[in-house]
C-alpha positions in Angstrom: 30.6 -61.8 26.7 27.0 -62.5 26.4 24.4 -60.5 25.2 20.3 -60.8 24.7 17.6 -59.1 24.2 15.2 -57.4 26.9 11.8 -56.0 26.2 11.0 -52.1 27.9 9.0 -49.8 27.1 7.1 -49.6 24.0 8.5 -48.7 21.2 12.1 -49.0 22.8 14.6 -52.0 22.1 17.2 -52.9 25.1 20.0 -54.5 24.8 22.4 -56.6 27.4 26.2 -56.7 26.8 28.4 -57.4 29.7 25.2 -56.5 31.6 25.0 -53.1 30.0 21.8 -52.5 28.8 22.4 -50.8 25.5 19.3 -48.6 24.4 17.7 -48.7 21.2 16.3 -45.0 21.8 15.2 -43.4 18.4 17.3 -40.9 17.5 17.1 -37.1 15.7 17.1 -37.2 12.3 20.8 -36.7 11.4 23.9 -38.3 9.6 25.9 -40.4 12.5 28.8 -41.6 11.6 29.8 -44.0 13.8 34.2 -45.4 14.4 33.9 -49.0 14.9 36.8 -51.5 15.4 40.1 -52.0 13.6 40.3 -55.5 14.6 39.9 -55.9 18.1 35.8 -56.0 18.7 35.7 -55.6 22.1 36.9 -51.3 21.2 33.0 -50.4 20.2 31.4 -47.7 22.7 28.5 -47.7 24.3 27.6 -45.1 22.6 28.5 -46.9 19.2 26.4 -49.7 19.6 23.9 -47.0 21.2 24.0 -45.0 17.3 23.6 -48.6 15.5 20.6 -50.3 17.4 18.2 -46.9 17.3 19.4 -46.1 13.7 16.5 -46.4 11.1 18.7 -46.7 8.6 22.8 -48.1 8.6 24.7 -47.9 5.8 28.1 -49.8 6.1 31.2 -50.6 3.0 30.6 -54.2 3.6 27.0 -55.9 4.9 29.3 -58.9 5.9 31.7 -57.0 7.5 29.0 -55.0 9.6 26.9 -58.4 10.5 29.7 -59.4 11.9 29.6 -56.9 14.4 26.1 -56.2 14.6 25.4 -60.4 15.1 28.2 -59.8 17.9 26.2 -57.6 19.7 22.9 -58.8 19.3 22.0 -55.8 17.2 19.1 -56.8 14.8 18.4 -54.9 11.1 19.8 -54.5 7.9 22.4 -52.7 6.9 23.0 -51.3 3.6 25.9 -51.1 1.3 27.8 -47.8 0.8 31.1 -47.5 -0.7 33.0 -45.7 -3.5 31.5 -48.3 -6.4 27.9 -47.2 -5.5 28.5 -44.1 -3.5 26.8 -41.8 -6.6 23.6 -44.4 -6.8 23.1 -45.2 -3.1 24.2 -41.7 -1.6 21.2 -39.4 -2.6 19.1 -41.8 -1.6 21.0 -41.9 2.4 20.2 -38.3 1.5 16.0 -38.6 0.8 16.0 -40.6 4.0 17.0 -37.7 6.0 14.5 -35.8 4.4 11.9 -38.0 5.1 12.7 -37.4 9.0 15.1 -40.5 9.3 18.7 -41.2 11.4 20.9 -42.7 9.7 23.9 -44.2 10.6 27.2 -44.8 8.7 30.2 -47.0 9.9 33.3 -48.3 7.3 34.6 -51.7 7.6 37.3 -50.2 10.6 38.1 -47.4 12.2 36.1 -44.2 11.6 34.1 -42.7 8.8 35.4 -40.5 6.2 39.4 -40.8 7.4 40.4 -42.4 3.8 37.1 -43.9 3.0 33.9 -42.3 0.7 31.8 -41.5 3.5 33.9 -37.7 3.0 31.4 -37.6 0.0 28.2 -38.5 1.8 29.0 -36.1 4.7 29.6 -33.1 2.3 26.1 -34.1 1.1 24.3 -34.1 4.2 26.0 -30.9 5.2 25.1 -29.2 1.8 21.5 -30.4 2.0 21.5 -28.4 5.5 21.5 -31.8 7.8 23.6 -32.3 11.1 26.3 -34.3 10.8 27.0 -36.5 14.5 30.5 -37.9 15.5 30.8 -41.1 17.2 34.3 -41.4 17.7 36.0 -44.3 18.6 38.5 -47.1 17.1 41.2 -45.0 14.2 44.1 -46.8 12.8 46.1 -43.6 12.9 45.8 -42.9 16.1 46.4 -46.3 17.2 49.3 -45.9 15.3 50.7 -42.7 16.4 50.5 -43.4 20.4 51.8 -47.2 19.8 54.7 -45.8 17.5 56.4 -44.4 20.4 57.5 -40.9 17.9 56.7 -37.0 18.9 52.4 -37.1 19.2 52.2 -33.0 19.4 51.8 -32.3 15.7 51.3 -35.3 13.3 50.1 -35.3 9.2 48.0 -37.9 8.2 48.3 -38.2 4.9 46.2 -41.5 3.6 48.1 -44.0 1.2 51.4 -42.6 -0.8 50.9 -42.9 -4.8 51.6 -46.3 -5.8 54.4 -45.8 -8.8 58.0 -45.0 -7.5 58.3 -41.4 -9.1 55.0 -40.2 -7.3 55.6 -41.7 -4.2 58.9 -40.4 -4.0 57.7 -37.0 -5.4 55.1 -36.5 -2.6 57.8 -37.5 0.0 59.8 -34.7 -1.1 56.8 -32.4 -0.7 56.6 -33.7 3.3 60.3 -34.0 3.6 60.3 -30.5 5.8 57.4 -30.7 7.6 57.4 -30.3 11.2 55.0 -33.2 12.5 55.2 -36.5 12.7 53.7 -38.1 9.6 51.4 -41.3 9.2 50.6 -43.3 6.0 48.5 -46.1 5.2 50.4 -48.6 3.3 49.9 -51.8 1.3 51.9 -55.2 2.6 52.9 -55.5 -0.7 54.7 -52.1 -0.8 55.9 -51.7 2.2 59.3 -52.8 1.4 59.2 -50.4 -1.5 58.0 -47.3 0.1 60.6 -47.3 3.1 62.9 -47.9 0.5 62.1 -44.5 -0.8 61.6 -42.8 2.1 65.1 -43.7 3.2 66.6 -42.1 -0.2 64.1 -38.6 0.5 63.8 -38.3 4.3 67.4 -40.0 5.6 68.3 -43.1 6.5 68.7 -41.9 10.1 65.0 -40.8 10.2 63.1 -42.8 13.0 59.7 -44.4 11.9 57.8 -47.1 12.9 56.0 -50.2 10.9 52.4 -50.8 13.0 51.1 -54.2 11.6 47.5 -56.0 12.2 47.0 -53.0 14.9 44.8 -54.5 17.8 44.5 -58.0 16.4 46.5 -61.1 18.0 49.4 -60.8 15.9 49.6 -57.0 16.3 53.7 -55.7 15.8 54.9 -52.3 16.1 58.7 -52.3 14.5 61.1 -49.4 15.3 64.2 -48.3 13.6 65.5 -46.1 11.3 64.1 -46.0 7.9 67.7 -47.5 6.7 67.2 -49.9 9.1 63.3 -50.7 8.0 63.6 -50.3 4.4 67.0 -53.1 5.2 64.2 -55.3 7.2 61.4 -55.3 4.9 63.2 -55.4 1.7 62.2 -59.1 -0.1 60.2 -60.0 3.1 57.1 -61.3 2.7 54.2 -59.5 5.3 50.7 -59.7 5.5 48.1 -57.6 7.3 47.1 -53.7 7.7 49.7 -51.7 8.0 50.3 -48.1 9.2 53.6 -46.7 8.6 54.6 -43.5 11.5 57.5 -41.6 10.4 59.3 -38.7 12.9 59.7 -35.2 12.1 62.9 -33.9 10.8 64.8 -33.2 13.5 65.5 -29.4 15.2 67.9 -27.4 12.9 67.7 -29.8 9.9 68.1 -27.6 6.8 66.8 -28.8 3.6 68.6 -29.9 0.8 68.3 -26.7 -2.0 67.4 -29.4 -4.3 64.5 -30.9 -2.4 63.7 -27.3 -1.5 62.9 -26.0 -5.9 61.3 -29.8 -6.3 58.8 -28.9 -3.3 58.4 -24.9 -4.9 57.9 -26.1 -8.0 55.1 -28.9 -7.1 53.3 -26.5 -5.2 53.4 -23.6 -8.0 51.4 -26.5 -10.5 48.5 -26.2 -8.3 49.2 -22.7 -6.5 50.0 -18.9 -7.6 53.4 -17.7 -7.1 52.6 -16.2 -4.1 50.9 -19.1 -2.1 53.3 -21.7 -3.2 55.6 -19.8 -1.7 53.2 -18.8 1.8 52.9 -22.9 1.9 56.6 -24.0 1.5 57.2 -21.3 4.5 54.7 -23.4 6.4 56.8 -26.7 5.5 60.1 -26.1 5.0 60.5 -22.9 7.8 62.2 -20.7 5.2 61.7 -17.0 5.1 58.8 -16.6 2.6 60.5 -14.3 1.1 63.0 -15.9 0.1 61.1 -18.9 -1.0 59.1 -16.7 -3.3 62.0 -14.7 -5.3 63.7 -18.6 -5.4 60.5 -19.4 -7.1 60.2 -16.6 -9.8 63.5 -17.8 -10.9 63.2 -20.9 -11.1 59.8 -20.5 -13.0 61.4 -17.7 -15.7 64.2 -20.1 -16.0 61.7 -22.6 -16.7 60.3 -20.9 -18.9 63.1 -19.4 -21.4 
């Protein structure tokens, strides 16, 4: 792949990528959320390149990572770091740039900004200040894992990272156990064994799942099986790379255990009124709302004694 900068009309730069001209046209003042490759640098859209080349301000999670992408496509310009440790300081500066009529592009290290990263806060600030937020879609690790997993994709729930502590992890899995959707999680290679063991215990050893590792990279791997099989495979096994865990929905007709329903109700009631907790539990389990409401009232009365 080759690239070079061509001269064009005054005030406009053009980049050639694989014989395709990438114009750096002026952009309207807005916050542009630009998806970038999750591994393979070829997974970038022409619109994303145009936006990165034309933005007045480019904010990124790690300037070193973004510089590799920019250099690959011959895009000059200085990216500014925006991450969870400096969001309170840099965020207002980026909003100020919008107030000055500038265009601001935001990228994360990989994938789509705002998905499990601090870009969410910047998006909120821009919306609250009345500025346009423009998504520039592209690579997404959860979607790549879902379509490569072979598991149902008609309904799915992305739930980010599970808690690192075992009890909190199991409690979260209990809440999600009866959700009638494929579940998608990010996970650390150091915790995948413990997570699979907990998932097998809480969701059932026979539930289908796929461990997706190093997506779009040279050592991409999809390991499929039941939670029990995968937990056994990853027990005390050292693995490297970024991991997405995809777990199939419960089988049709599966009825959640009474203890699981009670745990779900109590967890929901910790943050919601009884009536709303019952509604959410009904959505997750498929059980009648009235029955769940009555059950929660009984549980709370018993715990208050």
